[in-house]
C-alpha positions in Angstrom: 0.0 0.0 0.0 1.4 3.4 -1.0 2.2 5.6 1.9 1.0 9.2 1.7 3.0 11.7 3.7 1.5 14.6 5.7 3.9 17.6 5.8 3.6 20.7 7.9 4.8 23.8 6.1 6.3 26.8 7.9 7.7 30.2 6.9 11.5 30.1 6.5 13.5 32.7 8.3 15.1 33.8 5.0 11.9 34.2 3.0 9.5 36.1 5.2 9.1 39.0 2.7 7.7 36.5 0.2 5.8 34.3 2.6 2.6 35.2 0.8 3.8 36.8 -2.4 0.3 37.0 -4.0 -3.2 35.7 -4.0 -4.5 33.9 -7.1 -8.1 33.8 -8.3 -8.7 30.2 -9.3 -11.4 27.8 -10.5 -10.5 25.1 -8.0 -9.1 26.5 -4.7 -6.8 24.0 -2.9 -8.5 24.7 0.4 -11.8 23.6 -1.1 -13.8 26.7 -0.1 -15.4 28.9 -2.6 -15.5 32.7 -2.1 -18.7 34.7 -2.0 -19.1 37.9 -4.0 -21.6 40.6 -3.7 -22.8 43.5 -5.8 -26.1 45.2 -6.2 -27.9 41.9 -6.6 -26.3 40.5 -3.5 -27.3 43.2 -1.0 -28.6 40.7 1.5 -25.0 40.1 2.5 -24.6 43.6 4.0 -26.5 45.5 6.6 -26.8 48.7 4.5 -28.7 48.9 1.2 -26.4 48.8 -1.8 -27.2 51.3 -4.5 -24.5 50.3 -6.9 -22.4 47.2 -7.6 -19.6 46.9 -5.0 -17.5 44.4 -6.8 -16.3 42.8 -3.6 -15.6 39.2 -2.7 -14.9 37.6 0.6 -13.0 34.3 1.0 -10.8 32.3 3.4 -7.2 32.5 2.3 -5.8 29.8 4.6 -7.5 27.4 7.0 -5.4 26.1 9.9 -4.7 22.3 9.9 -6.5 21.9 6.6 -4.8 19.1 4.7 -4.1 20.1 1.1 -3.4 17.5 -1.5 -0.1 17.9 -3.5 1.6 15.8 -6.2 5.3 16.0 -7.0 6.0 14.9 -10.6 9.7 14.8 -10.0 9.3 11.9 -7.5 5.9 10.7 -8.6 4.7 11.0 -5.0 1.4 12.2 -3.5 1.3 14.0 -0.2 -0.6 16.5 1.9 0.5 19.7 3.4 -1.0 21.8 6.2 -0.4 25.0 8.1 -0.6 25.4 11.9 -2.7 28.3 13.3 0.5 30.1 14.3 1.8 29.9 10.7 -1.5 31.1 9.3 -1.5 34.1 11.5 2.1 34.9 10.8 1.5 34.6 7.0 -1.4 37.0 7.2 0.7 39.5 9.1 3.6 39.3 6.7 1.3 39.6 3.7 0.3 43.1 4.9 3.7 44.0 6.4 5.5 43.6 3.0 2.7 45.4 1.1 1.7 42.4 -1.0 -2.1 43.2 -0.6 -2.2 44.6 -4.2 -0.6 41.6 -5.8 -2.8 39.0 -7.5 -2.6 36.4 -10.3 -5.1 34.5 -12.5 -4.9 30.7 -12.1 -1.4 31.0 -10.7 -0.1 32.1 -14.1 -0.6 35.7 -15.2 -0.2 38.7 -12.9 -3.4 40.8 -13.0 -4.3 44.3 -12.0 -7.5 45.6 -10.5 -7.5 43.3 -7.5 -6.9 44.8 -4.1 -7.2 43.3 -0.6 -9.1 45.8 1.4 -9.7 43.8 4.6 -7.7 40.9 6.2 -8.6 39.3 9.5 -8.2 36.1 11.6 -11.3 34.4 12.9 -11.2 34.4 16.7 -14.6 33.3 17.9 -18.1 32.2 17.1 -19.3 35.8 16.6 -16.8 36.4 13.8 -18.2 38.4 10.9 -17.3 35.5 8.5 -20.6 33.9 9.7 -22.4 36.8 7.9 -21.0 35.6 4.6 -22.1 32.0 5.2 -18.8 30.5 6.4 -18.5 28.1 9.4 -14.7 27.5 9.5 -12.3 26.9 12.5 -11.0 29.7 14.7 -7.6 30.8 13.3 -8.9 30.9 9.7 -7.5 33.8 7.6 -10.1 35.7 5.7 -9.7 38.5 3.1 -12.1 40.8 1.4 -11.0 41.9 -2.1 -12.1 44.8 -4.3 -12.3 43.7 -8.0 -12.1 46.5 -10.6 -10.8 44.2 -13.3 -13.8 43.9 -15.6 -12.7 40.6 -17.2 -12.1 38.9 -13.8 -15.3 40.3 -12.4 -17.3 38.8 -15.2 -15.6 35.4 -14.7 -16.5 35.6 -11.0 -20.1 36.3 -11.7 -20.2 33.6 -14.3 -18.9 31.0 -11.8 -15.7 30.4 -13.7 -13.5 31.6 -10.8 -14.6 30.1 -7.5 -12.0 30.8 -4.9 -8.6 32.0 -3.8 -5.3 30.2 -3.6 -2.2 31.6 -2.0 1.2 31.9 -3.6 4.2 32.0 -1.3 7.4 30.4 -0.1 7.2 27.8 2.6 9.5 25.0 3.8 9.0 21.6 5.2 9.1 21.9 9.0 11.0 18.7 9.6 13.6 19.5 7.0 14.0 22.9 8.5 14.6 21.4 11.9 17.2 19.0 10.4 19.2 22.0 9.1 19.4 23.3 12.6 21.2 21.7 15.5 18.3 21.0 18.0 18.7 22.3 21.5 18.3 20.1 24.6 14.9 21.7 25.2 13.7 21.0 21.7 14.6 17.4 21.9 13.1 17.1 25.4 9.8 18.6 24.0 9.8 16.3 21.0 10.2 13.2 23.2 7.6 14.3 25.6 5.1 14.6 22.7 6.1 11.1 21.6 5.5 9.6 25.0 2.2 11.1 25.8 0.2 7.8 25.9 -0.8 6.3 29.2 1.9 4.8 31.3 0.0 1.6 32.1 -2.8 -0.5 30.7 -6.1 -1.2 32.4 -7.8 -4.6 32.3 -11.4 -5.5 32.8 -12.9 -8.6 34.4 -11.8 -11.0 31.7 -8.2 -12.0 32.1 -6.2 -14.0 29.5 -3.1 -16.0 30.5 -0.7 -13.6 28.7 -2.3 -10.3 29.6 -0.6 -9.7 33.0 2.9 -10.4 31.8 2.4 -8.3 28.6 1.0 -5.3 30.5 4.0 -5.4 32.9 6.5 -5.5 30.1 4.7 -2.7 28.2 4.5 -0.5 31.3 8.3 -1.0 31.9 8.9 0.1 28.3 6.8 3.2 28.7 8.5 4.0 32.1 11.9 3.5 30.4 10.9 6.0 27.7 9.9 8.6 30.3 13.2 8.0 32.1 15.0 8.5 28.7 13.2 11.8 28.3 14.7 13.1 31.6 18.1 12.1 30.4 17.8 14.0 27.2 18.7 17.3 28.9 22.1 15.8 29.4 22.5 14.5 25.9 25.3 16.8 24.9 27.8 14.9 27.0 26.1 11.5 26.8 24.8 11.5 23.2 26.2 8.1 22.2 25.0 6.4 25.4 21.5 8.0 24.9 21.3 6.7 21.3 22.2 3.2 22.6 19.5 3.3 25.2 16.9 4.6 22.8 17.8 1.6 20.5 17.4 -0.7 23.4 14.0 0.8 24.2 13.0 0.2 20.5 14.0 -3.4 20.9 11.9 -3.7 24.1 8.8 -2.5 22.1 9.6 -4.9 19.2 9.8 -7.9 21.6 6.3 -7.0 22.9 4.8 -7.6 19.4 4.9 -11.4 19.8 3.1 -11.7 23.2 0.7 -9.0 22.1 -0.2 -11.1 19.0 -0.6 -14.1 21.2 -3.1 -12.2 23.4 -5.1 -11.2 20.4 -5.1 -14.7 19.1 -6.0 -16.1 22.5 -8.9 -13.7 22.9 -10.2 -14.6 19.4 -10.1 -18.3 20.2 -12.0 -17.7 23.5 -14.6 -15.6 21.7 -13.6 -12.6 23.7 -13.5 -9.0 22.4 -9.9 -7.8 22.7 -11.3 -4.4 23.6 -12.8 -6.0 26.8 -9.4 -7.1 27.8 -7.3 -4.1 26.8 -9.5 -1.1 26.8 -6.5 1.1 26.0 -5.0 -1.0 23.2 -1.3 -0.2 22.5 -0.1 0.8 19.1 3.3 -0.9 19.1 3.9 0.0 15.5 3.4 3.7 16.3 5.5 3.4 19.5 8.4 1.9 17.6 8.1 4.5 14.8 8.0 7.4 17.3 11.1 6.2 19.1 12.9 5.9 15.7 11.8 9.4 14.9 13.3 10.5 18.2 16.6 8.9 17.1 16.7 11.1 14.1 16.6 14.2 16.3 19.8 12.9 18.0 21.8 12.6 14.8 
């Protein structure tokens, strides 16, 4: 089965001026949200009566944590990207700071005139004015209102040929950006704490299988060892090699648990018992192993 990556994009320190270089009017917006436009025939969208066509449109520019599909023809790979709420806010601020509010393109190709961003805001609560335009999107969404004086573009918007907005900017893969920098002790400690956020022990219900007790004990030891390793990370500068060795041993501990866990699952099935009745917090050994291997990469 083909694995599809999910990549967080961030703003690189050396390209903040071009974080959002322009906004493009497109027929198929990547964030899958169409804009709304209003003129004299759309006066229900405003509180005041409109006497003449306003030629305005309102649209989300970026939605935090929205997974956006991408395809790389160079590697023939499919993947998804997303932006954190903090990155969305930072991008919206840099867009205005560097005076890019007058830059726009058509279908990410031709630079066009007669498109100006007149409002930009971040949704911060349920009473946000984006609700007035029919949007129900997460807090942290970046909205823009644009004035369209370009006659050709306005006719395409009214005809439904252009449906939404798509940003143009320069972002970088967060993981690759972290690899380029030597992580600090605090960063590694934080990363490992995120990895080991699962429960430190398993609970069992009334039904007990012959292998459950031993498995739970070994799995709890592996988790406790992980927590202990986390505390040691702050000293990794002087004990880096030893720490890598211990993390590898911890990975081995998790791998050894796979066989008894499979035996528990098989035993439960033979007895006609739902495994969820025995292990109500079922471990994800594959993810535990992957997480510890990811932690190793941070120590390289």
